[in-house]
Short mmCIF file of the C-alpha atoms (twelve columns), coordinates in Angstrom:
data_MODEL
# 
_entry.id   MODEL 
# 
loop_
_atom_site.group_PDB 
_atom_site.id 
_atom_site.type_symbol 
_atom_site.label_atom_id 
_atom_site.label_alt_id 
_atom_site.label_comp_id 
_atom_site.label_asym_id 
_atom_site.label_seq_id 
_atom_site.Cartn_x 
_atom_site.Cartn_y 
_atom_site.Cartn_z 
_atom_site.pdbx_PDB_model_num 
ATOM 1   C CA . UNK A 1   -7.899  35.626  -11.643 1 
ATOM 2   C CA . UNK A 2   -7.336  36.977  -8.138  1 
ATOM 3   C CA . UNK A 3   -9.952  38.286  -5.743  1 
ATOM 4   C CA . UNK A 4   -7.337  39.975  -3.561  1 
ATOM 5   C CA . UNK A 5   -5.805  42.302  -6.170  1 
ATOM 6   C CA . UNK A 6   -7.762  45.348  -7.406  1 
ATOM 7   C CA . UNK A 7   -6.929  45.282  -11.144 1 
ATOM 8   C CA . UNK A 8   -7.375  41.551  -11.763 1 
ATOM 9   C CA . UNK A 9   -10.473 39.631  -12.783 1 
ATOM 10  C CA . UNK A 10  -12.507 38.830  -9.666  1 
ATOM 11  C CA . UNK A 11  -14.461 35.562  -9.770  1 
ATOM 12  C CA . UNK A 12  -17.656 34.575  -7.960  1 
ATOM 13  C CA . UNK A 13  -20.173 31.701  -7.742  1 
ATOM 14  C CA . UNK A 14  -17.171 29.353  -7.830  1 
ATOM 15  C CA . UNK A 15  -17.903 25.684  -7.147  1 
ATOM 16  C CA . UNK A 16  -15.309 22.923  -6.994  1 
ATOM 17  C CA . UNK A 17  -16.543 19.309  -6.897  1 
ATOM 18  C CA . UNK A 18  -14.161 16.385  -6.380  1 
ATOM 19  C CA . UNK A 19  -15.330 12.843  -7.153  1 
ATOM 20  C CA . UNK A 20  -13.698 9.847   -5.479  1 
ATOM 21  C CA . UNK A 21  -15.075 7.132   -7.762  1 
ATOM 22  C CA . UNK A 22  -14.406 8.990   -11.020 1 
ATOM 23  C CA . UNK A 23  -11.058 10.317  -9.708  1 
ATOM 24  C CA . UNK A 24  -11.770 13.662  -11.375 1 
ATOM 25  C CA . UNK A 25  -13.139 17.062  -10.469 1 
ATOM 26  C CA . UNK A 26  -15.084 19.958  -11.951 1 
ATOM 27  C CA . UNK A 27  -14.662 23.686  -11.352 1 
ATOM 28  C CA . UNK A 28  -17.243 26.291  -12.332 1 
ATOM 29  C CA . UNK A 29  -17.003 30.050  -11.819 1 
ATOM 30  C CA . UNK A 30  -18.224 33.400  -13.139 1 
ATOM 31  C CA . UNK A 31  -16.540 36.768  -13.717 1 
ATOM 32  C CA . UNK A 32  -18.145 40.159  -14.319 1 
ATOM 33  C CA . UNK A 33  -17.846 41.704  -17.805 1 
ATOM 34  C CA . UNK A 34  -16.170 44.937  -16.746 1 
ATOM 35  C CA . UNK A 35  -13.984 45.449  -19.814 1 
ATOM 36  C CA . UNK A 36  -10.923 43.821  -18.257 1 
ATOM 37  C CA . UNK A 37  -8.669  42.732  -21.168 1 
ATOM 38  C CA . UNK A 38  -7.968  39.379  -19.483 1 
ATOM 39  C CA . UNK A 39  -11.510 38.304  -20.407 1 
ATOM 40  C CA . UNK A 40  -10.186 37.325  -23.839 1 
ATOM 41  C CA . UNK A 41  -8.357  34.358  -22.269 1 
ATOM 42  C CA . UNK A 42  -11.537 32.838  -20.840 1 
ATOM 43  C CA . UNK A 43  -12.537 30.848  -23.924 1 
ATOM 44  C CA . UNK A 44  -13.113 27.178  -24.704 1 
ATOM 45  C CA . UNK A 45  -9.457  27.067  -25.821 1 
ATOM 46  C CA . UNK A 46  -8.132  28.013  -22.402 1 
ATOM 47  C CA . UNK A 47  -7.196  26.319  -19.141 1 
ATOM 48  C CA . UNK A 48  -7.557  27.132  -15.467 1 
ATOM 49  C CA . UNK A 49  -4.923  26.023  -12.960 1 
ATOM 50  C CA . UNK A 50  -4.452  26.575  -9.248  1 
ATOM 51  C CA . UNK A 51  -2.772  25.083  -6.209  1 
ATOM 52  C CA . UNK A 52  -4.639  24.011  -3.101  1 
ATOM 53  C CA . UNK A 53  -3.399  22.117  -0.059  1 
ATOM 54  C CA . UNK A 54  0.083   21.525  -1.537  1 
ATOM 55  C CA . UNK A 55  -1.486  19.974  -4.656  1 
ATOM 56  C CA . UNK A 56  -1.858  21.379  -8.159  1 
ATOM 57  C CA . UNK A 57  -4.935  21.225  -10.357 1 
ATOM 58  C CA . UNK A 58  -5.509  22.001  -14.023 1 
ATOM 59  C CA . UNK A 59  -8.877  22.196  -15.783 1 
ATOM 60  C CA . UNK A 60  -10.020 22.382  -19.386 1 
ATOM 61  C CA . UNK A 61  -12.584 25.109  -20.015 1 
ATOM 62  C CA . UNK A 62  -15.231 22.858  -21.546 1 
ATOM 63  C CA . UNK A 63  -18.123 25.310  -21.891 1 
ATOM 64  C CA . UNK A 64  -18.534 29.083  -21.738 1 
ATOM 65  C CA . UNK A 65  -21.771 30.995  -21.205 1 
ATOM 66  C CA . UNK A 66  -22.084 34.766  -21.583 1 
ATOM 67  C CA . UNK A 67  -24.682 37.383  -20.806 1 
ATOM 68  C CA . UNK A 68  -24.370 41.136  -21.014 1 
ATOM 69  C CA . UNK A 69  -23.109 41.272  -17.424 1 
ATOM 70  C CA . UNK A 70  -21.127 38.097  -16.742 1 
ATOM 71  C CA . UNK A 71  -19.166 35.220  -18.232 1 
ATOM 72  C CA . UNK A 72  -19.376 31.713  -16.755 1 
ATOM 73  C CA . UNK A 73  -16.851 28.920  -17.322 1 
ATOM 74  C CA . UNK A 74  -17.555 25.219  -16.799 1 
ATOM 75  C CA . UNK A 75  -14.277 23.306  -16.435 1 
ATOM 76  C CA . UNK A 76  -13.257 19.660  -16.128 1 
ATOM 77  C CA . UNK A 77  -10.071 18.140  -14.822 1 
ATOM 78  C CA . UNK A 78  -7.753  16.153  -17.161 1 
ATOM 79  C CA . UNK A 79  -7.054  16.505  -20.872 1 
ATOM 80  C CA . UNK A 80  -9.308  16.077  -23.887 1 
ATOM 81  C CA . UNK A 81  -7.610  12.799  -24.857 1 
ATOM 82  C CA . UNK A 82  -9.120  11.215  -21.740 1 
ATOM 83  C CA . UNK A 83  -12.362 13.199  -21.677 1 
ATOM 84  C CA . UNK A 84  -13.430 13.022  -25.326 1 
ATOM 85  C CA . UNK A 85  -11.458 10.421  -27.291 1 
ATOM 86  C CA . UNK A 86  -12.892 6.907   -27.403 1 
ATOM 87  C CA . UNK A 87  -11.527 3.384   -27.018 1 
ATOM 88  C CA . UNK A 88  -13.025 0.612   -29.192 1 
ATOM 89  C CA . UNK A 89  -14.094 -2.830  -28.006 1 
ATOM 90  C CA . UNK A 90  -11.189 -5.010  -26.959 1 
ATOM 91  C CA . UNK A 91  -10.533 -8.579  -25.803 1 
ATOM 92  C CA . UNK A 92  -7.147  -9.498  -24.364 1 
ATOM 93  C CA . UNK A 93  -5.472  -12.604 -25.816 1 
ATOM 94  C CA . UNK A 94  -4.529  -13.648 -22.293 1 
ATOM 95  C CA . UNK A 95  -3.803  -12.337 -18.822 1 
ATOM 96  C CA . UNK A 96  -2.165  -8.894  -18.856 1 
ATOM 97  C CA . UNK A 97  -0.966  -6.513  -16.155 1 
ATOM 98  C CA . UNK A 98  -2.509  -3.133  -15.424 1 
ATOM 99  C CA . UNK A 99  0.382   -1.276  -17.077 1 
ATOM 100 C CA . UNK A 100 0.124   -3.474  -20.182 1 
ATOM 101 C CA . UNK A 101 -3.570  -2.646  -20.528 1 
ATOM 102 C CA . UNK A 102 -2.751  1.068   -20.442 1 
ATOM 103 C CA . UNK A 103 -0.785  0.542   -23.670 1 
ATOM 104 C CA . UNK A 104 -3.160  -2.014  -25.224 1 
ATOM 105 C CA . UNK A 105 -6.188  0.258   -24.761 1 
ATOM 106 C CA . UNK A 106 -4.451  3.321   -26.185 1 
ATOM 107 C CA . UNK A 107 -4.687  5.216   -22.901 1 
ATOM 108 C CA . UNK A 108 -0.948  5.943   -22.945 1 
ATOM 109 C CA . UNK A 109 -1.580  8.589   -25.625 1 
ATOM 110 C CA . UNK A 110 -3.194  10.726  -22.924 1 
ATOM 111 C CA . UNK A 111 0.378   11.240  -21.658 1 
ATOM 112 C CA . UNK A 112 -0.275  9.613   -18.312 1 
ATOM 113 C CA . UNK A 113 2.629   8.584   -16.124 1 
ATOM 114 C CA . UNK A 114 1.961   5.701   -13.730 1 
ATOM 115 C CA . UNK A 115 3.167   6.573   -10.237 1 
ATOM 116 C CA . UNK A 116 2.059   4.367   -7.345  1 
ATOM 117 C CA . UNK A 117 0.815   0.994   -8.621  1 
ATOM 118 C CA . UNK A 118 -0.340  -1.337  -5.850  1 
ATOM 119 C CA . UNK A 119 -1.746  -3.861  -8.370  1 
ATOM 120 C CA . UNK A 120 1.478   -4.260  -10.373 1 
ATOM 121 C CA . UNK A 121 1.726   -7.930  -9.330  1 
ATOM 122 C CA . UNK A 122 -1.746  -8.795  -10.662 1 
ATOM 123 C CA . UNK A 123 -2.852  -9.826  -14.158 1 
ATOM 124 C CA . UNK A 124 -6.307  -10.285 -15.641 1 
ATOM 125 C CA . UNK A 125 -7.889  -11.625 -18.849 1 
ATOM 126 C CA . UNK A 126 -10.357 -8.854  -19.668 1 
ATOM 127 C CA . UNK A 127 -12.801 -7.917  -22.383 1 
ATOM 128 C CA . UNK A 128 -14.751 -4.773  -23.259 1 
ATOM 129 C CA . UNK A 129 -17.629 -4.645  -25.729 1 
ATOM 130 C CA . UNK A 130 -18.699 -1.390  -27.356 1 
ATOM 131 C CA . UNK A 131 -16.867 1.925   -27.129 1 
ATOM 132 C CA . UNK A 132 -16.182 4.221   -24.182 1 
ATOM 133 C CA . UNK A 133 -14.292 7.417   -23.623 1 
ATOM 134 C CA . UNK A 134 -10.727 6.722   -22.591 1 
ATOM 135 C CA . UNK A 135 -11.517 8.008   -19.112 1 
ATOM 136 C CA . UNK A 136 -14.477 5.616   -18.771 1 
ATOM 137 C CA . UNK A 137 -12.352 2.756   -20.103 1 
ATOM 138 C CA . UNK A 138 -9.560  3.590   -17.655 1 
ATOM 139 C CA . UNK A 139 -11.974 3.700   -14.709 1 
ATOM 140 C CA . UNK A 140 -13.428 0.351   -15.861 1 
ATOM 141 C CA . UNK A 141 -9.908  -1.088  -15.970 1 
ATOM 142 C CA . UNK A 142 -9.244  0.168   -12.443 1 
ATOM 143 C CA . UNK A 143 -12.483 -1.419  -11.223 1 
ATOM 144 C CA . UNK A 144 -11.694 -4.755  -12.906 1 
ATOM 145 C CA . UNK A 145 -8.404  -4.822  -10.989 1 
ATOM 146 C CA . UNK A 146 -10.312 -4.200  -7.714  1 
ATOM 147 C CA . UNK A 147 -8.544  -0.885  -7.323  1 
ATOM 148 C CA . UNK A 148 -9.064  2.844   -6.835  1 
ATOM 149 C CA . UNK A 149 -7.146  5.609   -8.561  1 
ATOM 150 C CA . UNK A 150 -6.309  9.289   -8.416  1 
ATOM 151 C CA . UNK A 151 -4.800  11.737  -10.886 1 
ATOM 152 C CA . UNK A 152 -2.018  13.992  -9.629  1 
ATOM 153 C CA . UNK A 153 -1.467  17.090  -11.767 1 
ATOM 154 C CA . UNK A 154 2.042   18.541  -11.806 1 
ATOM 155 C CA . UNK A 155 2.338   22.125  -13.043 1 
ATOM 156 C CA . UNK A 156 5.283   24.173  -14.231 1 
ATOM 157 C CA . UNK A 157 6.127   27.377  -12.388 1 
ATOM 158 C CA . UNK A 158 4.076   29.423  -14.869 1 
ATOM 159 C CA . UNK A 159 0.949   27.315  -14.231 1 
ATOM 160 C CA . UNK A 160 1.142   25.260  -17.428 1 
ATOM 161 C CA . UNK A 161 0.866   21.468  -17.344 1 
ATOM 162 C CA . UNK A 162 4.038   19.489  -16.704 1 
ATOM 163 C CA . UNK A 163 2.557   15.962  -16.420 1 
ATOM 164 C CA . UNK A 164 -0.374  13.928  -15.095 1 
ATOM 165 C CA . UNK A 165 0.523   11.062  -12.765 1 
ATOM 166 C CA . UNK A 166 -1.910  8.174   -12.266 1 
ATOM 167 C CA . UNK A 167 -1.723  6.533   -8.838  1 
ATOM 168 C CA . UNK A 168 -3.448  3.158   -8.464  1 
ATOM 169 C CA . UNK A 169 -4.292  1.693   -5.053  1 
ATOM 170 C CA . UNK A 170 -5.892  -1.560  -3.977  1 
ATOM 171 C CA . UNK A 171 -9.558  -0.906  -3.191  1 
ATOM 172 C CA . UNK A 172 -10.298 0.184   0.352   1 
ATOM 173 C CA . UNK A 173 -10.926 -2.710  2.752   1 
ATOM 174 C CA . UNK A 174 -9.770  -3.879  6.163   1 
ATOM 175 C CA . UNK A 175 -6.220  -4.350  4.853   1 
ATOM 176 C CA . UNK A 176 -5.837  -1.494  2.352   1 
ATOM 177 C CA . UNK A 177 -6.480  2.218   2.643   1 
ATOM 178 C CA . UNK A 178 -7.225  2.994   -0.996  1 
ATOM 179 C CA . UNK A 179 -7.241  6.629   -2.107  1 
ATOM 180 C CA . UNK A 180 -6.808  9.060   0.770   1 
ATOM 181 C CA . UNK A 181 -5.553  8.806   4.325   1 
ATOM 182 C CA . UNK A 182 -6.840  7.291   7.550   1 
ATOM 183 C CA . UNK A 183 -7.114  10.436  9.696   1 
ATOM 184 C CA . UNK A 184 -7.307  9.058   13.223  1 
ATOM 185 C CA . UNK A 185 -5.737  12.320  14.365  1 
ATOM 186 C CA . UNK A 186 -8.944  14.231  13.573  1 
ATOM 187 C CA . UNK A 187 -12.002 14.344  15.852  1 
ATOM 188 C CA . UNK A 188 -15.292 15.907  14.746  1 
ATOM 189 C CA . UNK A 189 -17.510 17.346  17.482  1 
ATOM 190 C CA . UNK A 190 -21.284 17.612  17.343  1 
ATOM 191 C CA . UNK A 191 -22.247 21.240  17.688  1 
ATOM 192 C CA . UNK A 192 -18.922 22.444  16.302  1 
ATOM 193 C CA . UNK A 193 -17.761 20.849  13.047  1 
ATOM 194 C CA . UNK A 194 -20.946 18.736  12.828  1 
ATOM 195 C CA . UNK A 195 -24.415 20.278  12.540  1 
ATOM 196 C CA . UNK A 196 -26.497 17.151  11.983  1 
ATOM 197 C CA . UNK A 197 -26.104 13.360  11.664  1 
ATOM 198 C CA . UNK A 198 -28.495 11.156  9.694   1 
ATOM 199 C CA . UNK A 199 -28.403 7.342   9.871   1 
ATOM 200 C CA . UNK A 200 -30.046 5.159   7.199   1 
ATOM 201 C CA . UNK A 201 -30.448 1.367   7.426   1 
ATOM 202 C CA . UNK A 202 -31.183 -0.259  4.051   1 
ATOM 203 C CA . UNK A 203 -31.636 -3.969  3.292   1 
ATOM 204 C CA . UNK A 204 -32.607 -3.600  -0.391  1 
ATOM 205 C CA . UNK A 205 -29.181 -4.956  -1.408  1 
ATOM 206 C CA . UNK A 206 -29.031 -7.718  1.212   1 
ATOM 207 C CA . UNK A 207 -27.908 -11.278 0.279   1 
ATOM 208 C CA . UNK A 208 -27.257 -14.240 2.575   1 
ATOM 209 C CA . UNK A 209 -25.820 -16.631 -0.042  1 
ATOM 210 C CA . UNK A 210 -23.681 -16.283 -3.128  1 
ATOM 211 C CA . UNK A 211 -23.115 -18.587 -6.114  1 
ATOM 212 C CA . UNK A 212 -19.933 -17.466 -7.857  1 
ATOM 213 C CA . UNK A 213 -19.206 -18.405 -11.467 1 
ATOM 214 C CA . UNK A 214 -15.726 -18.047 -12.945 1 
ATOM 215 C CA . UNK A 215 -14.287 -18.286 -16.431 1 
ATOM 216 C CA . UNK A 216 -15.721 -21.125 -18.551 1 
ATOM 217 C CA . UNK A 217 -18.332 -21.934 -15.882 1 
ATOM 218 C CA . UNK A 218 -15.856 -22.510 -13.029 1 
ATOM 219 C CA . UNK A 219 -17.568 -23.117 -9.644  1 
ATOM 220 C CA . UNK A 220 -16.430 -23.682 -6.054  1 
ATOM 221 C CA . UNK A 221 -18.098 -27.108 -5.725  1 
ATOM 222 C CA . UNK A 222 -14.835 -28.821 -4.702  1 
ATOM 223 C CA . UNK A 223 -14.183 -26.471 -1.777  1 
ATOM 224 C CA . UNK A 224 -15.258 -27.128 1.817   1 
ATOM 225 C CA . UNK A 225 -14.582 -24.254 4.215   1 
ATOM 226 C CA . UNK A 226 -15.989 -22.423 7.219   1 
ATOM 227 C CA . UNK A 227 -15.091 -18.801 7.887   1 
ATOM 228 C CA . UNK A 228 -15.503 -17.143 11.286  1 
ATOM 229 C CA . UNK A 229 -16.071 -13.543 12.304  1 
ATOM 230 C CA . UNK A 230 -14.766 -12.651 15.775  1 
ATOM 231 C CA . UNK A 231 -14.467 -16.377 16.524  1 
ATOM 232 C CA . UNK A 232 -18.060 -17.163 15.536  1 
ATOM 233 C CA . UNK A 233 -18.661 -19.407 12.454  1 
ATOM 234 C CA . UNK A 234 -20.374 -17.175 9.891   1 
ATOM 235 C CA . UNK A 235 -19.794 -18.362 6.294   1 
ATOM 236 C CA . UNK A 236 -19.690 -21.946 5.041   1 
ATOM 237 C CA . UNK A 237 -19.486 -23.947 1.834   1 
ATOM 238 C CA . UNK A 238 -19.478 -27.713 1.513   1 
ATOM 239 C CA . UNK A 239 -18.128 -30.094 -1.126  1 
ATOM 240 C CA . UNK A 240 -20.623 -30.502 -3.928  1 
ATOM 241 C CA . UNK A 241 -22.354 -27.171 -3.250  1 
ATOM 242 C CA . UNK A 242 -21.673 -24.152 -5.464  1 
ATOM 243 C CA . UNK A 243 -22.723 -21.589 -2.838  1 
ATOM 244 C CA . UNK A 244 -21.178 -19.784 0.101   1 
ATOM 245 C CA . UNK A 245 -23.861 -19.546 2.789   1 
ATOM 246 C CA . UNK A 246 -24.415 -17.311 5.794   1 
ATOM 247 C CA . UNK A 247 -26.846 -19.278 8.019   1 
ATOM 248 C CA . UNK A 248 -27.058 -16.780 10.887  1 
ATOM 249 C CA . UNK A 249 -28.103 -13.923 8.621   1 
ATOM 250 C CA . UNK A 250 -30.546 -16.266 6.817   1 
ATOM 251 C CA . UNK A 251 -32.300 -16.736 10.163  1 
ATOM 252 C CA . UNK A 252 -32.345 -12.997 10.875  1 
ATOM 253 C CA . UNK A 253 -33.367 -11.977 7.353   1 
ATOM 254 C CA . UNK A 254 -35.197 -14.930 5.747   1 
ATOM 255 C CA . UNK A 255 -36.149 -14.677 2.076   1 
ATOM 256 C CA . UNK A 256 -39.696 -15.740 2.986   1 
ATOM 257 C CA . UNK A 257 -41.499 -16.413 6.267   1 
ATOM 258 C CA . UNK A 258 -44.334 -18.742 5.230   1 
ATOM 259 C CA . UNK A 259 -42.445 -22.053 5.014   1 
ATOM 260 C CA . UNK A 260 -39.774 -22.375 7.737   1 
ATOM 261 C CA . UNK A 261 -38.561 -25.674 6.224   1 
ATOM 262 C CA . UNK A 262 -37.842 -24.195 2.778   1 
ATOM 263 C CA . UNK A 263 -34.704 -22.563 1.419   1 
ATOM 264 C CA . UNK A 264 -34.801 -19.140 3.021   1 
ATOM 265 C CA . UNK A 265 -31.464 -17.857 1.712   1 
ATOM 266 C CA . UNK A 266 -31.398 -14.730 -0.442  1 
ATOM 267 C CA . UNK A 267 -29.055 -15.862 -3.222  1 
ATOM 268 C CA . UNK A 268 -26.793 -13.728 -5.403  1 
ATOM 269 C CA . UNK A 269 -25.534 -15.216 -8.687  1 
ATOM 270 C CA . UNK A 270 -22.192 -13.510 -9.226  1 
ATOM 271 C CA . UNK A 271 -19.603 -13.718 -12.032 1 
ATOM 272 C CA . UNK A 272 -15.885 -13.104 -11.749 1 
ATOM 273 C CA . UNK A 273 -13.288 -13.559 -14.490 1 
ATOM 274 C CA . UNK A 274 -10.775 -16.074 -13.163 1 
ATOM 275 C CA . UNK A 275 -9.739  -19.666 -13.836 1 
ATOM 276 C CA . UNK A 276 -8.388  -20.136 -10.299 1 
ATOM 277 C CA . UNK A 277 -10.886 -21.727 -7.918  1 
ATOM 278 C CA . UNK A 278 -9.247  -20.271 -4.798  1 
ATOM 279 C CA . UNK A 279 -9.326  -16.788 -6.292  1 
ATOM 280 C CA . UNK A 280 -12.991 -17.282 -7.198  1 
ATOM 281 C CA . UNK A 281 -13.791 -18.378 -3.643  1 
ATOM 282 C CA . UNK A 282 -11.859 -15.527 -2.045  1 
ATOM 283 C CA . UNK A 283 -13.427 -12.844 -4.231  1 
ATOM 284 C CA . UNK A 284 -16.918 -14.306 -3.732  1 
ATOM 285 C CA . UNK A 285 -16.445 -14.388 0.039   1 
ATOM 286 C CA . UNK A 286 -15.354 -10.741 -0.017  1 
ATOM 287 C CA . UNK A 287 -18.436 -9.878  -2.082  1 
ATOM 288 C CA . UNK A 288 -20.747 -11.730 0.312   1 
ATOM 289 C CA . UNK A 289 -19.137 -9.986  3.279   1 
ATOM 290 C CA . UNK A 290 -20.064 -6.669  1.694   1 
ATOM 291 C CA . UNK A 291 -23.777 -7.535  1.314   1 
ATOM 292 C CA . UNK A 292 -24.695 -10.039 4.056   1 
ATOM 293 C CA . UNK A 293 -25.908 -7.316  6.426   1 
ATOM 294 C CA . UNK A 294 -28.091 -4.265  5.839   1 
ATOM 295 C CA . UNK A 295 -26.165 -1.272  4.564   1 
ATOM 296 C CA . UNK A 296 -25.830 1.402   7.248   1 
ATOM 297 C CA . UNK A 297 -25.081 4.881   5.958   1 
ATOM 298 C CA . UNK A 298 -24.167 7.902   8.042   1 
ATOM 299 C CA . UNK A 299 -24.556 11.344  6.512   1 
ATOM 300 C CA . UNK A 300 -22.789 14.118  8.353   1 
ATOM 301 C CA . UNK A 301 -23.697 17.747  7.715   1 
ATOM 302 C CA . UNK A 302 -20.776 19.943  8.640   1 
ATOM 303 C CA . UNK A 303 -17.407 21.211  7.523   1 
ATOM 304 C CA . UNK A 304 -13.746 20.489  8.134   1 
ATOM 305 C CA . UNK A 305 -10.727 21.010  5.931   1 
ATOM 306 C CA . UNK A 306 -9.903  17.484  4.730   1 
ATOM 307 C CA . UNK A 307 -8.878  15.877  1.443   1 
ATOM 308 C CA . UNK A 308 -11.143 13.504  -0.487  1 
ATOM 309 C CA . UNK A 309 -10.864 9.879   0.656   1 
# 
């Protein structure tokens, strides 16, 4: 497939989507049915590979559509072991590391090689009910370790698959980058790279208090702490209370406005699998920090050559 050479198959209507959360990508394209003998390779048994931006990609042809004039291929990244095969329900007998779960869940049979692993020092006691595809189970495992992941495809010189490397990063926050790169060297200019900017403010997921519950009903009732933001006290919990509260946001966004003497916090009951009270507090505080203000989303319409993340 090469649009620059006259005797090769030329492709059109090609669309490549990359997904940060799912760590995968899809690639769809069409070719004209001109009698080129290479058409015989574009079947559901074939693969498509290419290199882009110093990275290699390989796709399974998952579906083929034909008309009298064209053939269209719908392709997905990764192998069929991850895409189609399922993992049964599973409950760990105790805390296990991320790499141990890869083996315990049968994901190792997808011939994944773990590369970067920023959660190698963590262990969790986890449980899954029901069945999932191995890819869905892997992404669930990544999420339960508060991480993000990416698949790096390594190809041989002839374009065939050499190996798939799974990189696991701590989830993006103020201290960790996650997947991708912080590109402070890039500036986008309105009227050049940017056509339009849309800002949305949304308080539908707003909470000003959180009541975390750990393993076997663990609570934070024995903790008394006050957390500040830019030197201003913002979050507090007192001994005997099972909540972390954000009084200033309660006053700005009260749950009701009729009775000013009532409890006007918007409470979130939140579960987290841990037997450590300090871990439960820390994770609950991080969760509250992500929802105690309205979500502000910026959508930028434009184009610049950057990687996902």
